[in-house]
C-alpha positions as CSV (number, residue, x, y, z in Angstrom):
1,M,-54.1,41.5,-3.7
2,D,-56.7,38.7,-1.8
3,K,-59.4,38.8,-0.2
4,P,-60.0,36.9,3.3
5,E,-62.3,35.1,2.5
6,K,-65.0,36.0,4.9
7,T,-66.1,33.4,7.2
8,V,-69.4,33.0,9.0
9,P,-69.8,32.2,12.2
10,R,-71.1,28.5,12.6
11,I,-75.3,28.5,14.7
12,V,-74.8,26.1,17.5
13,R,-78.1,25.1,18.3
14,R,-78.3,23.1,21.6
15,D,-81.3,21.1,22.7
16,L,-83.4,23.4,25.4
17,R,-83.8,20.3,28.1
18,N,-79.5,20.0,28.3
19,H,-78.8,23.6,27.9
20,G,-75.8,24.5,29.8
21,L,-77.1,27.9,31.0
22,F,-80.9,27.1,31.7
23,G,-79.2,23.3,33.9
24,T,-79.1,23.3,37.0
25,A,-74.6,22.0,37.0
26,Y,-75.1,25.7,35.7
27,L,-77.1,27.4,38.8
28,K,-74.7,25.0,41.3
29,Q,-71.5,25.8,39.6
30,H,-72.1,29.9,39.7
31,M,-74.2,29.6,42.9
32,V,-76.9,31.1,41.9
33,S,-79.5,30.9,44.6
34,D,-83.3,32.1,45.4
35,D,-85.8,31.4,47.6
36,V,-88.1,32.5,44.8
37,W,-86.5,30.9,41.9
38,T,-86.7,26.6,42.8
39,Q,-86.2,23.8,40.8
40,S,-89.8,23.4,40.1
41,S,-90.3,27.0,38.6
42,L,-87.0,27.0,36.4
43,T,-88.9,23.3,35.2
44,E,-92.2,25.4,34.4
45,Q,-89.8,27.8,32.7
46,L,-87.7,25.5,30.6
47,K,-91.1,23.5,29.4
48,A,-93.1,26.8,28.2
49,M,-89.5,27.6,26.5
50,I,-90.3,24.1,24.8
51,E,-93.8,25.1,23.8
52,L,-92.7,28.1,22.6
53,N,-89.8,25.9,20.6
54,D,-92.0,23.9,18.8
55,K,-94.7,25.7,17.8
56,Y,-92.0,28.2,16.4
57,N,-90.3,25.0,14.4
58,T,-94.4,24.2,13.2
59,Y,-94.7,27.4,12.2
60,K,-91.1,27.0,9.7
61,R,-92.7,24.2,8.6
62,V,-95.7,26.3,7.2
63,E,-94.1,29.2,5.9
64,E,-91.1,26.9,4.3
65,R,-93.9,24.6,2.1
66,H,-95.7,27.5,1.0
67,K,-92.6,29.1,0.6
68,I,-92.4,25.5,-1.7
69,S,-96.0,25.5,-3.4
70,Y,-95.3,29.4,-4.4
71,V,-92.3,27.9,-6.3
72,K,-93.9,25.2,-7.7
73,K,-96.8,27.5,-8.7
74,E,-94.3,30.3,-10.7
75,H,-91.9,27.9,-12.2
76,R,-95.4,26.0,-13.6
77,R,-96.4,30.0,-15.3
78,L,-93.0,30.6,-16.7
79,E,-93.0,27.1,-17.8
80,D,-96.5,27.5,-20.0
81,E,-95.2,31.1,-21.5
82,C,-92.4,30.2,-22.2
83,N,-93.9,27.3,-24.3
84,Y,-96.6,29.6,-26.1
85,G,-93.8,31.9,-26.8
86,R,-92.0,29.2,-28.5
87,A,-95.3,28.1,-30.1
88,M,-95.9,31.5,-31.7
89,L,-92.7,31.5,-32.7
90,Q,-92.8,28.6,-34.6
91,K,-96.1,29.9,-36.4
92,A,-94.5,32.8,-37.0
93,R,-91.4,31.3,-38.8
94,N,-93.6,28.8,-40.9
95,G,-96.6,30.2,-41.6
96,K,-98.5,33.0,-43.9
97,S,-98.0,36.3,-43.2
98,R,-101.5,37.8,-42.3
99,E,-101.4,35.2,-39.3
100,I,-98.2,36.1,-38.5
101,Y,-99.7,40.2,-38.3
102,N,-102.4,38.3,-36.5
103,I,-100.4,37.3,-34.2
104,F,-98.3,40.1,-33.3
105,I,-100.6,42.2,-32.9
106,N,-102.4,41.3,-30.4
107,H,-99.5,40.9,-28.2
108,N,-97.7,44.5,-27.8
109,N,-94.7,43.0,-25.5
110,I,-93.7,41.0,-28.3
């Protein structure tokens, strides 16, 4: 039986400046009017949301750089560990028995 593929809903990203929910066209279309809620207060709210979104994007960029840096360091560490193990095995294959014993006595994990 073939299972139907799960489709993941696509995220739609809109610029807050052009967002339909917060625009004047939405307000006019749905007859939303309030004496307290003016166009200037709407603009202030949008500016605050845009600033918050910019801060969030900056934070995500910094976080992403940190992740990349960590992965590079971990990759280098694992590469060095593999090279060291390869060198020890090469010594074990070609070395004298006493040298081999000294190598493996100091490394219990091998």
